[in-house]
PATIBA-386138 format. One line per field, with one value per residue (C-alpha): x, y, z; residue in three letters. Coordinates in nm, 4 decimals. Example, Ala and Ser with C-alpha at 12.3 -4.5 7.8 and 13.67 -1.06 7.14 Angstrom:
# PATIBA-386138
px = [1.2300  1.3670]
py = [-0.4500  -0.1060]
pz = [0.7800  0.7140]
aa = [ALA  SER]
END
This chain:
# PATIBA-386138
px = [-4.0324  -4.0937  -3.7783  -3.9006  -3.9183  -4.1463  -4.0088  -3.9517  -4.2746  -4.4803  -4.3320  -4.4438  -4.7927  -4.8084  -4.6941  -4.9499  -5.2273  -5.1280  -5.1142  -5.4573  -5.6170  -5.4817  -5.4423  -5.7352  -6.0243  -5.8762  -5.8276  -6.1833  -6.3238  -6.1229  -6.2406  -6.6036  -6.5683  -6.4220  -6.6917  -6.9858  -6.8363  -6.7868  -7.1344  -7.3009  -7.1127  -7.1970  -7.5703  -7.5837  -7.3919  -7.6214  -7.9307  -7.8092  -7.7002  -8.0377  -8.2215  -8.0229  -8.0944  -8.4657  -8.4972  -8.3360  -8.5549  -8.8673  -8.7640  -8.7292  -9.0647  -9.2348  -9.0748  -9.2088  -9.5554  -9.5641  -9.4491  -9.7287  -9.9861  -9.8498  -9.8398  -10.1951  -10.3112  -10.1594  -10.3153  -10.6621  -10.6067  -10.8791  -10.6180  -10.4975  -10.8557  -10.9057  -10.5889  -10.6978  -11.0369  -10.8790  -10.6388  -10.9320  -11.1186  -10.8098  -10.8905  -10.5554  -10.6610  -10.7894  -10.4733  -10.2522  -10.4596  -10.4645  -10.0945  -10.0049  -10.1960  -10.0327  -9.6869  -9.7392  -9.8584  -9.5637  -9.3160  -9.4514  -9.4150  -9.0656  -8.9577  -9.0960  -8.9232  -8.5403  -8.5119  -8.7508  -8.5744  -8.8307  -9.2126  -9.3705  -9.7026  -9.6742  -9.9527  -10.0446  -9.7997  -9.5061  -9.4838  -9.4074  -9.6937  -9.5835  -9.2370  -9.0843  -8.7110  -8.5127  -8.1372  -7.9207  -8.2391  -8.3779  -8.7117  -8.7609  -9.0566  -8.9344  -9.0577  -9.2706  -8.9923  -8.7646  -9.0158  -8.9169  -9.0838  -9.0231  -9.2394  -8.9521  -8.8333  -8.9010  -9.0372  -9.3082  -9.4091  -9.4145  -9.6357  -9.8845  -9.9334  -10.0551  -10.4026  -10.4994  -10.4503  -10.1452  -9.7808  -9.4826  -9.1289  -8.8417  -8.5106  -8.2186  -8.0358  -7.8843  -8.0919  -8.1071  -8.1701  -8.2091  -8.0930  -7.7700  -7.6758  -7.6845  -7.3452  -7.2471  -7.4067  -7.7303  -7.8655  -8.2447  -8.5564  -8.8836  -9.2238  -9.5147  -9.8928  -10.1164  -10.4055  -10.7154  -11.0257  -11.3908  -11.3344  -11.1084  -10.7815  -10.4747  -10.4379  -10.1251  -9.8634  -9.7639  -9.3954  -9.1792  -8.7998  -8.6175  -8.2479  -8.1321  -7.8469  -8.0463  -8.0767  -7.7073  -7.6243  -7.8104  -7.6116  -7.2827  -7.3600  -7.4228  -7.0938  -6.8977  -7.0662  -6.9946  -6.6660  -6.8030  -6.9980  -7.3609  -7.5918  -7.9145  -8.0996  -8.3702  -8.6567  -8.4747  -8.2230  -7.9397  -7.7568  -7.5314  -7.2658  -7.0785  -6.7631  -6.6176  -6.3184  -6.3747  -6.4818  -6.8575  -6.9075  -7.2269  -7.2309  -7.5349  -7.4342  -7.6380  -7.7230  -7.5817  -7.2355  -7.2711  -7.3677  -7.0089  -6.8877  -7.1837  -7.3456  -7.6925  -7.8556  -7.7160  -7.8147  -8.1662  -8.1980  -8.0702  -8.3361  -8.6207  -8.9119  -8.8208  -8.5796  -8.2910  -7.9200  -7.7100  -7.3464  -7.1402  -6.7707  -6.6060  -6.8743  -7.2064  -7.4944  -7.8099  -8.0859  -8.4298  -8.6937  -8.8183  -9.1931  -9.3985  -9.7601  -10.0880  -10.0678  -9.7943  -9.8717  -9.8453  -9.5747  -9.3451  -9.4054  -9.1158  -8.8639  -8.6223  -8.3782  -8.1090  -7.8203  -7.4946  -7.2119  -6.8813  -6.6055  -6.6941  -6.3401  -6.4299  -6.6342  -6.3120  -6.1408  -6.3259  -6.1998  -5.8269  -5.8038  -5.9670  -5.7180  -5.4289  -5.5585  -5.5992  -5.2526  -5.1013  -5.2986  -5.1752  -4.8130  -4.8441  -4.9941  -4.7203  -4.4495  -4.6071  -4.6404  -4.2717  -4.1678  -4.3944  -4.2448  -3.8908  -3.9716  -4.1966  -3.9062  -3.7496  -4.0825  -4.0423  -4.3995  -4.6462  -4.8509  -5.1643  -5.1915  -5.1031  -5.3676  -5.6342  -5.5715  -5.5406  -5.8792  -6.0322  -5.8870  -6.0199  -6.3665  -6.3371  -6.2222  -5.9206  -5.8829  -5.7168  -5.3443  -5.0753  -4.8931  -4.5396  -4.2723  -3.9054  -3.6609  -3.5955  -3.7409  -4.0690  -4.1303  -4.0423  -4.2999  -4.5627  -4.4778  -4.5104  -4.8454  -4.9745  -4.8461  -5.0252  -5.3520  -5.3244  -5.2554  -5.5473  -5.7691  -5.6499  -5.7009  -6.0511  -6.1267  -5.9921  -6.2104  -6.5158  -6.4328  -6.3863  -6.7169  -6.8838  -6.7292  -6.8629  -7.2098  -7.1914  -7.0902  -7.3780  -7.6254  -7.4859  -7.5128  -7.8676  -7.9637  -7.8093  -8.0094  -8.3310  -8.2579  -8.1988  -8.5314  -8.7102  -8.5547  -8.6606  -9.0163  -9.0323  -8.9004  -9.1638  -9.4361  -9.3203  -9.3138  -9.6647  -9.7776  -9.6276  -9.8250  -10.1497  -10.0895  -10.0239  -10.3543  -10.5242  -10.3900  -10.5564  -10.8798  -10.8645  -10.8418  -11.1433  -11.3508  -11.2701  -11.3693  -11.6960  -11.8164  -11.6772  -11.9209  -12.2394  -12.1184  -12.0777  -12.4336  -12.5672  -12.3923  -12.5328  -12.8881  -12.8473  -12.7192  -13.0034  -13.2706  -13.1379  -13.2513  -13.6105  -13.8547  -14.0617  -13.8392  -13.8776  -13.5729  -13.5347  -13.5220  -13.2801  -13.0546  -13.0670  -12.9714  -12.6765  -12.5678  -12.6086  -12.3857  -12.1318  -12.1363  -12.0861  -11.7809  -11.6533  -11.7025  -11.5203  -11.2323  -11.2448  -11.2091  -10.9046  -10.7599  -10.8524  -10.6822  -10.3782  -10.2685  -10.1873  -10.0843  -10.0582  -10.2496  -10.1559  -10.3168  -10.5280  -10.3869  -10.5891  -10.6704  -10.9352  -11.1828  -11.2125  -11.5559  -11.6909  -11.5526  -11.6840  -12.0294  -12.0669  -11.9383  -12.1860  -12.4679  -12.3878  -12.3631  -12.6301  -12.9022  -12.6913  -12.5864  -12.9441  -13.0748  -12.8278  -12.8703  -12.5270  -12.4791  -12.2173  -12.0418  -11.8021  -11.5718  -11.4104  -11.2777  -11.4092  -11.0574  -10.9020  -10.6521  -10.7260  -10.5658  -10.3272  -10.5276  -10.7141  -11.0709  -11.2227  -10.9566  -10.9827  -11.3554  -11.2712  -11.0353  -11.2891  -11.5703  -11.3681  -11.2798  -11.6389  -11.7859  -11.5348  -11.6286  -12.0031  -11.9433  -11.7551  -12.0762  -12.3490  -12.5930  -12.5401  -12.2589  -12.0981  -11.8718  -11.6732  -11.4691  -11.2372  -10.9690  -10.6869  -10.3541  -10.0566  -9.6908  -9.7571  -10.0038  -10.3742  -10.4658  -10.7983  -10.9253  -11.2056  -11.2959  -11.5656  -11.6964  -11.7146  -11.5685  -11.2050  -10.9326  -10.7568  -10.3802  -10.3017  -10.5217  -10.3986  -10.0718  -10.2647  -10.5506  -10.3716  -10.2982  -10.4904  -10.7858  -10.7549  -11.0863  -11.2620  -11.6071  -11.8381  -11.8900  -11.5996  -11.3539  -11.0458  -10.9719  -11.1019  -10.8094  -10.5368  -10.6791  -10.7060  -10.3435  -10.2294  -10.4135  -10.2702  -9.9139  -9.9647  -10.0500  -9.7367  -9.9706  -9.9684  -10.2330  -10.2043  -10.4253  -10.4915  -10.7265  -10.7966  -11.0364  -11.3670  -11.2746  -11.3159  -11.0759  -10.9229  -10.7942  -10.5692  -10.4738  -10.1778  -10.2309  -10.0160  -10.1553  -10.2058  -9.9538]
py = [11.1688  11.5415  11.7436  12.1042  12.1874  12.4618  12.7590  12.7763  12.9852  12.7191  12.4594  12.6618  12.6964  12.3227  12.2587  12.5000  12.3514  12.0035  12.1128  12.2774  11.9900  11.7171  11.8612  12.0997  11.8663  11.5830  11.8064  11.9419  11.5927  11.4759  11.7646  11.7069  11.3319  11.3894  11.6424  11.4300  11.1098  11.2848  11.4381  11.1060  10.9251  11.2020  11.1908  10.8093  10.8063  11.0696  10.8808  10.5525  10.7243  10.8957  10.5726  10.3824  10.6397  10.6522  10.2719  10.2531  10.5370  10.3661  10.0390  10.2147  10.3877  10.0541  9.9104  10.1938  10.1670  9.7934  9.8588  10.1174  9.8556  9.6129  9.8791  9.9978  9.6372  9.5839  9.9099  9.7812  9.4278  9.3107  9.2037  9.5618  9.6804  9.4107  9.5211  9.8837  9.7853  9.5627  9.8430  10.0832  9.8346  9.7254  9.3579  9.1830  8.8523  9.0156  9.2269  8.9160  8.7378  9.0318  9.1047  8.7447  8.7582  9.0865  8.9593  8.6553  8.8743  9.1130  8.8259  8.6733  9.0022  9.0652  8.7170  8.7674  9.0972  9.0893  9.4676  9.4928  9.4553  9.6047  9.6429  9.8311  9.9587  10.2651  10.4085  10.7774  10.8522  10.7082  10.3851  10.0687  9.8207  9.5525  9.5180  9.2548  9.2682  9.0833  9.0415  8.8127  8.6790  8.5702  8.7178  8.7835  8.9186  9.1777  9.1069  9.3707  9.4504  9.5648  9.7900  10.1590  10.4988  10.6857  10.9894  11.2336  11.0782  11.2964  11.0159  10.9399  11.3056  11.3353  11.0267  11.1581  11.4711  11.2946  11.1581  10.7895  10.6207  10.8366  10.7428  10.9318  10.8513  10.9509  11.0855  10.8456  10.8254  10.5849  10.3663  10.4759  10.2297  10.3456  10.6947  10.5838  10.5155  10.1399  9.9770  9.8594  10.1536  10.0665  10.3202  10.3146  10.4557  10.4452  10.4273  10.4965  10.5491  10.6709  10.4678  10.6855  10.6441  10.7343  11.0706  11.1804  11.1783  10.9532  10.7022  10.5229  10.4761  10.1666  10.1847  9.9674  10.0117  9.9417  9.8639  10.1357  9.9194  9.8188  10.1862  10.2470  9.9379  10.0914  10.4119  10.2206  10.0158  10.3288  10.4784  10.1623  10.1143  10.4688  10.5144  10.8372  10.9603  10.8684  11.0560  10.9896  11.2991  11.2580  11.4881  11.6438  11.8315  11.5810  11.3472  11.0443  10.9989  10.6971  10.7198  10.4374  10.2756  10.4251  10.2392  10.2542  10.4309  10.6028  10.9799  11.2012  11.5561  11.8726  11.9578  12.3066  12.1476  12.0742  12.4318  12.5578  12.2884  12.2540  12.5954  12.6871  12.6686  12.3225  12.1962  12.3354  12.1560  11.8277  11.8455  11.9481  11.7138  11.6842  11.4064  11.4995  11.5698  11.8727  11.9723  12.1569  12.2402  11.9310  11.6776  11.5452  11.4541  11.2501  11.2707  11.1141  11.1615  10.8673  10.9257  10.7731  10.6704  10.8281  10.6749  10.9222  11.2910  11.4998  11.7179  11.4136  11.2235  11.3721  11.4793  11.1881  11.2131  10.9851  11.1288  11.0091  11.2161  11.1448  11.3510  11.4522  11.3738  11.0039  11.0564  11.1300  10.8053  10.6082  10.8516  10.8032  10.5607  10.8179  11.0808  10.8419  10.7646  11.1313  11.2063  10.9411  11.0817  11.4326  11.3207  11.1272  11.4251  11.6555  11.4132  11.3847  11.7608  11.8117  11.5504  11.7042  12.0468  11.9177  11.7340  12.0023  12.2458  12.0253  11.9660  11.5904  11.4998  11.4573  11.7610  11.6741  11.3203  11.4351  11.7094  11.4708  11.2019  11.4526  11.5981  11.2494  11.1880  11.5186  11.4045  11.0897  10.8347  10.6890  10.3991  10.6142  10.5573  10.7108  10.4856  10.6192  10.4355  10.4706  10.4735  10.8445  11.1070  11.1240  10.7576  10.8186  11.0978  10.8681  10.5990  10.8436  10.9670  10.6108  10.5342  10.8420  10.7411  10.3868  10.5039  10.7474  10.4658  10.2440  10.5191  10.5932  10.2223  10.2059  10.5020  10.3308  10.0084  10.1991  10.3747  10.0381  9.9060  10.2048  10.1480  9.7775  9.8672  10.1144  9.8549  9.5889  9.8212  9.9176  9.5508  9.4871  9.7714  9.6466  9.2964  9.4358  9.6229  9.3042  9.1202  9.3966  9.3938  9.0145  9.0391  9.3000  9.0793  8.7759  8.9748  9.0987  8.7392  8.6298  8.9003  8.7945  8.4261  8.5068  8.6954  8.4010  8.1677  8.3758  8.3840  8.0052  7.9483  8.1725  8.0067  7.6566  7.7530  7.9220  7.6594  7.3382  7.3055  7.3701  7.1152  6.8543  6.9238  6.8932  6.5577  6.4260  6.5252  6.3676  6.0447  6.0351  6.0872  5.7923  5.5599  5.6823  5.4203  5.4377  5.6977  5.7165  5.6008  5.9462  6.1110  5.8490  5.8994  6.2790  6.2385  6.0229  6.2819  6.5517  6.3552  6.3057  6.6787  6.7662  6.5367  6.6986  7.0473  6.9424  6.8167  7.1435  7.3359  7.1246  7.2134  7.5782  7.5567  7.4227  7.7746  7.8122  7.4515  7.2039  6.8786  6.5265  6.3885  6.0722  5.9386  5.6699  5.5435  5.8027  5.7697  6.0863  5.9807  5.9310  6.2624  6.4461  6.2862  6.4320  6.7736  6.7913  6.6808  6.9762  7.2295  7.1018  7.3274  7.6441  7.5512  7.4796  7.8057  8.0106  7.8194  7.6525  7.3125  7.0755  6.8106  6.5480  6.3019  6.0705  5.7432  5.4332  5.2831  5.5961  5.4930  5.6032  5.9209  5.9330  6.1748  6.2489  6.1981  6.4796  6.7278  6.6125  6.6929  7.0332  7.1108  7.0060  7.1922  7.5170  7.4954  7.4171  7.6943  7.9463  7.8419  7.8827  8.2298  8.3243  8.2544  8.4569  8.4479  8.1200  7.9135  7.5750  7.3917  7.0895  6.8550  6.6064  6.3677  6.1719  6.0073  6.2257  6.1563  5.9163  6.1568  6.2256  6.5477  6.7050  7.0069  7.2264  7.4628  7.7334  7.9747  8.2669  8.6157  8.5044  8.6671  8.9898  8.9694  9.2078  9.0079  8.6567  8.6662  8.7476  8.4942  8.2652  8.5494  8.5164  8.7597  8.8783  8.8668  9.0520  8.9170  9.1211  8.9315  8.6945  8.6057  8.5575  8.2232  7.9580  7.9476  7.9965  7.6994  7.4994  7.5739  7.4735  7.1391  7.0728  7.1401  6.9126  6.6269  6.6891  6.7879  7.0924  7.3529  7.5503  7.8332  7.9400  8.2339  8.5312  8.8133  8.7512  8.3983  8.1769  8.0001  7.6519  7.5218  7.2154  6.9691  6.7312  6.4717  6.1703  5.8234  5.5943  5.3121]
pz = [14.8363  14.9011  14.8380  14.8702  15.2415  15.3716  15.5638  15.9385  15.9836  15.8132  16.0451  16.3434  16.2016  16.1383  16.4925  16.6383  16.4280  16.5376  16.9004  16.8908  16.7019  16.9293  17.2768  17.3263  17.2274  17.4307  17.7333  17.7062  17.6626  17.9627  18.1799  18.0805  18.1447  18.4895  18.5787  18.4711  18.6180  18.9505  18.9464  18.8584  19.1340  19.3788  19.3031  19.3211  19.6493  19.8018  19.6847  19.8325  20.1524  20.1925  20.1115  20.3736  20.6461  20.5557  20.5637  20.9068  21.0378  20.9042  21.0705  21.4059  21.3594  21.2905  21.6041  21.8226  21.6633  21.7335  22.0893  22.1261  22.0285  22.2884  22.5598  22.4932  22.4916  22.8354  22.9582  22.8638  22.9997  23.2414  23.4970  23.5367  23.5865  23.8489  24.0284  24.0329  24.1719  24.4361  24.5381  24.5720  24.7957  24.9899  24.9192  24.9849  24.8287  24.5123  24.4958  24.5092  24.2466  24.0026  24.0639  23.9818  23.6530  23.5560  23.6440  23.4211  23.1310  23.1710  23.1992  22.8766  22.6876  22.8255  22.7219  22.3696  22.2869  22.3165  22.3581  22.6563  22.9899  23.2320  23.2532  23.5459  23.6684  23.8969  24.1106  24.0993  24.3825  24.1838  24.3831  24.1832  24.2187  23.9698  23.8159  23.5871  23.5003  23.2335  23.2534  23.0413  22.8764  23.2161  23.3232  23.6957  23.8959  24.1469  24.5041  24.6730  24.9222  24.6378  24.4635  24.4502  24.4398  24.1146  24.1896  24.1248  23.7978  23.4950  23.2791  23.5376  23.5578  23.1763  23.1445  23.4028  23.1919  22.8754  22.8233  22.8503  22.5147  22.4359  22.4872  22.6177  22.4974  22.7246  22.5982  22.5673  22.9031  23.1562  23.3881  23.7535  24.0384  24.4002  24.3094  24.1329  23.7725  23.7183  23.6503  23.4018  23.2234  23.0466  22.7934  22.8082  22.6433  22.8355  22.6653  22.9013  22.8981  23.1802  23.3198  23.3597  23.5689  23.5251  23.6940  23.4092  23.6062  23.5781  23.8585  23.7413  23.4696  23.2691  23.1624  22.9355  22.9536  22.6272  22.6123  22.3718  22.2491  21.9398  21.8391  21.9002  21.6927  21.3983  21.4406  21.4705  21.1591  20.9529  21.0729  20.9893  20.6522  20.5358  20.7270  20.8660  21.1675  21.2464  21.4835  21.6735  21.8017  22.0676  22.1606  22.4571  22.2435  22.2904  22.0557  22.0573  21.7888  21.6547  21.4399  21.2321  21.3952  21.7410  22.0570  22.1158  22.4501  22.5590  22.5950  22.5374  22.4433  22.3891  22.0284  22.0799  22.0829  21.7099  21.6217  21.6352  21.3947  21.1571  21.1828  21.3074  20.9615  20.8881  21.2318  21.1873  20.8521  21.0022  21.2742  21.0437  20.9794  20.6096  20.5088  20.2820  20.2395  20.3242  20.2612  20.5176  20.5061  20.3510  20.4558  20.3263  20.5591  20.4981  20.7574  20.8175  21.0854  21.2942  21.2670  21.5465  21.4885  21.5995  21.9471  22.0373  22.1053  21.7901  21.9435  21.9827  21.6580  21.4592  21.7238  21.6797  21.3861  21.2405  21.0375  20.8867  20.7448  20.5759  20.4080  20.0554  19.9434  19.9611  19.6475  19.4623  19.5645  19.2975  19.0323  19.0995  18.8077  18.5811  18.6874  18.6219  18.2740  18.1872  18.3254  18.1003  17.8081  17.8806  17.9070  17.5843  17.4041  17.5323  17.4231  17.0821  17.0511  17.1347  16.8824  16.6223  16.6797  16.6357  16.3179  16.1735  16.1611  15.8975  15.7197  15.7584  15.7067  15.4267  15.5318  15.3428  15.4791  15.8280  15.8161  15.6851  15.9435  16.2284  16.1360  16.1456  16.4913  16.6242  16.5144  16.7228  16.4661  16.6458  16.4014  16.1325  16.0611  15.8312  15.5878  15.5271  15.3300  15.3926  15.6815  15.7169  15.9489  15.7539  15.8242  16.1878  16.2030  16.0557  16.3083  16.5965  16.4677  16.4413  16.7917  16.9255  16.7601  16.8953  17.2500  17.2358  17.1162  17.4012  17.6560  17.5313  17.5433  17.8982  17.9946  17.8480  18.0335  18.3578  18.3042  18.2471  18.5709  18.7611  18.6177  18.7119  19.0672  19.0958  18.9667  19.2024  19.5028  19.4036  19.3815  19.7243  19.8790  19.7185  19.8512  20.2006  20.1841  20.0790  20.3746  20.6157  20.4821  20.5161  20.8737  20.9587  20.8058  21.0054  21.3302  21.2599  21.1933  21.5254  21.7055  21.5375  21.6100  21.9759  21.9888  21.8142  22.0818  22.3549  22.1551  22.1061  22.4810  22.5409  22.2642  22.3881  22.7424  22.6454  22.3945  22.5432  22.8331  22.6266  22.3698  22.6432  22.7582  22.4040  22.3594  22.6865  22.5863  22.2402  22.3914  22.6451  22.3783  22.1775  22.4572  22.4397  22.3172  21.9982  21.8370  21.4565  21.2653  21.1076  21.4511  21.5832  21.2790  21.3279  21.6967  21.5959  21.3399  21.6060  21.8432  21.5621  21.4843  21.8507  21.8490  21.5277  21.6704  21.9863  21.7699  21.5780  21.9049  21.9830  21.6395  21.6954  22.0338  21.8524  21.7670  22.1363  22.2166  21.9230  21.9773  21.8650  21.5487  21.5484  21.2201  21.0430  20.6999  20.6142  20.3272  20.1211  19.9952  20.3499  20.4725  20.1663  20.2020  20.5539  20.4438  20.1534  20.3853  20.6141  20.3287  20.0869  20.2234  20.1921  19.8365  19.7296  19.8796  19.6723  19.3464  19.3525  19.1896  19.3310  19.1231  19.2602  19.0866  19.3438  19.1931  19.3664  19.3864  19.5371  19.8109  20.1690  20.3006  20.5980  20.8118  21.1306  20.9971  21.2044  21.0970  20.7330  20.7492  20.8980  20.6060  20.3425  20.5203  20.5356  20.1642  20.0592  20.2775  20.1384  19.7848  19.8595  20.0043  19.6844  19.4824  19.6608  19.3671  19.1898  19.0467  19.0188  19.2656  19.1510  19.3717  19.2017  19.3254  19.1603  19.2409  19.1463  19.2199  19.5076  19.6719  19.6370  19.4595  19.5647  19.3648  19.5057  19.2197  19.2196  18.9567  19.1983  19.2113  19.2488  19.4581  19.3660  19.3092  19.5965  19.8371  19.7432  19.9468  20.2674  20.2644  20.5137  20.7577  21.0848  21.1157  20.7548  20.5679  20.2868  20.3717  20.5948  20.9184  20.8487  21.1258  20.9118  21.0853  20.8416  20.5995  20.8654  21.0617  20.7385  20.6488  20.9976  20.9784  20.6306  20.7478  21.0504  20.8093  20.5955  20.3143  20.0868  20.0013  19.6757  19.5522  19.1945  19.1451  18.9232  19.0022  18.8240  18.7083  19.0131  19.2492  19.2721  19.6077  19.5590  19.8347  19.7856  20.0626  20.1655  20.0963  20.3961  20.3982]
aa = [UNK  UNK  UNK  UNK  UNK  UNK  UNK  UNK  UNK  UNK  UNK  UNK  UNK  UNK  UNK  UNK  UNK  UNK  UNK  UNK  UNK  UNK  UNK  UNK  UNK  UNK  UNK  UNK  UNK  UNK  UNK  UNK  UNK  UNK  UNK  UNK  UNK  UNK  UNK  UNK  UNK  UNK  UNK  UNK  UNK  UNK  UNK  UNK  UNK  UNK  UNK  UNK  UNK  UNK  UNK  UNK  UNK  UNK  UNK  UNK  UNK  UNK  UNK  UNK  UNK  UNK  UNK  UNK  UNK  UNK  UNK  UNK  UNK  UNK  UNK  UNK  UNK  UNK  UNK  UNK  UNK  UNK  UNK  UNK  UNK  UNK  UNK  UNK  UNK  UNK  UNK  UNK  UNK  UNK  UNK  UNK  UNK  UNK  UNK  UNK  UNK  UNK  UNK  UNK  UNK  UNK  UNK  UNK  UNK  UNK  UNK  UNK  UNK  UNK  UNK  UNK  UNK  UNK  UNK  UNK  UNK  UNK  UNK  UNK  UNK  UNK  UNK  UNK  UNK  UNK  UNK  UNK  UNK  UNK  UNK  UNK  UNK  UNK  UNK  UNK  UNK  UNK  UNK  UNK  UNK  UNK  UNK  UNK  UNK  UNK  UNK  UNK  UNK  UNK  UNK  UNK  UNK  UNK  UNK  UNK  UNK  UNK  UNK  UNK  UNK  UNK  UNK  UNK  UNK  UNK  UNK  UNK  UNK  UNK  UNK  UNK  UNK  UNK  UNK  UNK  UNK  UNK  UNK  UNK  UNK  UNK  UNK  UNK  UNK  UNK  UNK  UNK  UNK  UNK  UNK  UNK  UNK  UNK  UNK  UNK  UNK  UNK  UNK  UNK  UNK  UNK  UNK  UNK  UNK  UNK  UNK  UNK  UNK  UNK  UNK  UNK  UNK  UNK  UNK  UNK  UNK  UNK  UNK  UNK  UNK  UNK  UNK  UNK  UNK  UNK  UNK  UNK  UNK  UNK  UNK  UNK  UNK  UNK  UNK  UNK  UNK  UNK  UNK  UNK  UNK  UNK  UNK  UNK  UNK  UNK  UNK  UNK  UNK  UNK  UNK  UNK  UNK  UNK  UNK  UNK  UNK  UNK  UNK  UNK  UNK  UNK  UNK  UNK  UNK  UNK  UNK  UNK  UNK  UNK  UNK  UNK  UNK  UNK  UNK  UNK  UNK  UNK  UNK  UNK  UNK  UNK  UNK  UNK  UNK  UNK  UNK  UNK  UNK  UNK  UNK  UNK  UNK  UNK  UNK  UNK  UNK  UNK  UNK  UNK  UNK  UNK  UNK  UNK  UNK  UNK  UNK  UNK  UNK  UNK  UNK  UNK  UNK  UNK  UNK  UNK  UNK  UNK  UNK  UNK  UNK  UNK  UNK  UNK  UNK  UNK  UNK  UNK  UNK  UNK  UNK  UNK  UNK  UNK  UNK  UNK  UNK  UNK  UNK  UNK  UNK  UNK  UNK  UNK  UNK  UNK  UNK  UNK  UNK  UNK  UNK  UNK  UNK  UNK  UNK  UNK  UNK  UNK  UNK  UNK  UNK  UNK  UNK  UNK  UNK  UNK  UNK  UNK  UNK  UNK  UNK  UNK  UNK  UNK  UNK  UNK  UNK  UNK  UNK  UNK  UNK  UNK  UNK  UNK  UNK  UNK  UNK  UNK  UNK  UNK  UNK  UNK  UNK  UNK  UNK  UNK  UNK  UNK  UNK  UNK  UNK  UNK  UNK  UNK  UNK  UNK  UNK  UNK  UNK  UNK  UNK  UNK  UNK  UNK  UNK  UNK  UNK  UNK  UNK  UNK  UNK  UNK  UNK  UNK  UNK  UNK  UNK  UNK  UNK  UNK  UNK  UNK  UNK  UNK  UNK  UNK  UNK  UNK  UNK  UNK  UNK  UNK  UNK  UNK  UNK  UNK  UNK  UNK  UNK  UNK  UNK  UNK  UNK  UNK  UNK  UNK  UNK  UNK  UNK  UNK  UNK  UNK  UNK  UNK  UNK  UNK  UNK  UNK  UNK  UNK  UNK  UNK  UNK  UNK  UNK  UNK  UNK  UNK  UNK  UNK  UNK  UNK  UNK  UNK  UNK  UNK  UNK  UNK  UNK  UNK  UNK  UNK  UNK  UNK  UNK  UNK  UNK  UNK  UNK  UNK  UNK  UNK  UNK  UNK  UNK  UNK  UNK  UNK  UNK  UNK  UNK  UNK  UNK  UNK  UNK  UNK  UNK  UNK  UNK  UNK  UNK  UNK  UNK  UNK  UNK  UNK  UNK  UNK  UNK  UNK  UNK  UNK  UNK  UNK  UNK  UNK  UNK  UNK  UNK  UNK  UNK  UNK  UNK  UNK  UNK  UNK  UNK  UNK  UNK  UNK  UNK  UNK  UNK  UNK  UNK  UNK  UNK  UNK  UNK  UNK  UNK  UNK  UNK  UNK  UNK  UNK  UNK  UNK  UNK  UNK  UNK  UNK  UNK  UNK  UNK  UNK  UNK  UNK  UNK  UNK  UNK  UNK  UNK  UNK  UNK  UNK  UNK  UNK  UNK  UNK  UNK  UNK  UNK  UNK  UNK  UNK  UNK  UNK  UNK  UNK  UNK  UNK  UNK  UNK  UNK  UNK  UNK  UNK  UNK  UNK  UNK  UNK  UNK  UNK  UNK  UNK  UNK  UNK  UNK  UNK  UNK  UNK  UNK  UNK  UNK  UNK  UNK  UNK  UNK  UNK  UNK  UNK  UNK  UNK  UNK  UNK  UNK  UNK  UNK  UNK  UNK  UNK  UNK  UNK  UNK  UNK  UNK  UNK  UNK]
END
């Protein structure tokens, strides 16, 4: 027990030392923690906000580029050329025929794209020649008596000023019918391209009307997600805004209206071609340009901008818990300081122990405690010091836990955004595949038409020659094989045509050995000429396959031909079969150049090929036939180490 008490001045110095050692470092640490927590949250929020706006802008740009491809395809369609020629000659019959074909093409496109509600072809004088409307998902061809003259409409005049092959995008406005705004109001964007003639002048305009609701939905979603205000600026100097919680009406306003609130410099930065973020007053904005592709005039490619802004004070909402913790810490420190001052006047504390433990706490070791015996004021001081240290330790632990929660939330949000991007990319890839398959369907119809008749003639000649007398057996056998090949090619055309209209399968108990024998007979010459050896291992007791024999041959032929093309110099091709899991496993393995990792995901895409002169149709047709048979096709390949195509085929029962 200490009996000699220090003077009143010493007590003050002890109190001041205690106050400086305990309060100031904690306050500084708290201020630094708040600052860096706020700055980290601010930077992450801005990055996510900018990323979201950029992703949405890129999605819109891809949509307009895809629409440009469709519009230019329609502009070059033979039916439109026939209509123009018929109009020039005044041939009423030819005009009706060409108009009917165009109306069917336009109706098909309008039915495919949900955002298209009108497709028109206008003559050079602004008169509508062909018009297809879509309302409530119903496509209708407008009769000639209801066609209008749009010669005075600005979008027609703008389209006539650009060159053929280029597109003009109208500002966002309301649709006008017979000189009046259509009710209910329908916000619209028009994408148009002129139709030129050999004299170098424009003799008409092809126009697609888009329901702008899908753009406004993107803007509304950004506003709701961020609980702020989202903007869409068009090339005419106007904008439409959406605010979270407000009703979504349509009102285009001049950009100059924002200058008074945001300032000219901020507005100029929002509308610049560079994506980024900008702070103004008490708000933060992220903006991104919708960049159209090369089909659009260069002056219009970056004149549409998306932006979203929200009050900066929202960044502080997540820090309320931090502020509460630091407030409790401050109150606790003040209470402790007051108690220490009162007790220090009476020198009721083992000064050396208190100084040593206080120094340890100021260095960050909050586990230190004072052991004081007795039931007097000195013991009370020790208890208060220990309580202070424990509460500081708890508060620091709470701060660390809160920081960890913030980091987890940031990581979770980042993962969500990455998942959303993956979904958008997959959606874009699927839409692109649908476009290619539609084109393949048209090609299939043309191929079947052009090749079908000659094949029928070849078969008739082969059949007639078989009835000639004194034919050598070798010639007769060759004629029979020729007739069989004509039948197989005819079946192949039906399978090829299946991309446009799927055909029924002629399912039988098919022998793999028989099908493979014909395929190797057809490809033996090519393999021998390139020095390729072919090995087969087909068990004699292999069960029959459940397949259309002609289409099974087509699958095997496509796989073998692909393997031969992968070994242009020399190599080895092995074909093996076995029963696996109730199905027949067929491996077609080559020692060729293999498939690069970045190419492998695309080998079943229609029209995709890495071989000069290839059509890009073999593997897509093969995959389609395999799926039709409820079979599976797997690919294992590595660049420079060959490829193995594996079929898992149902057994005939």
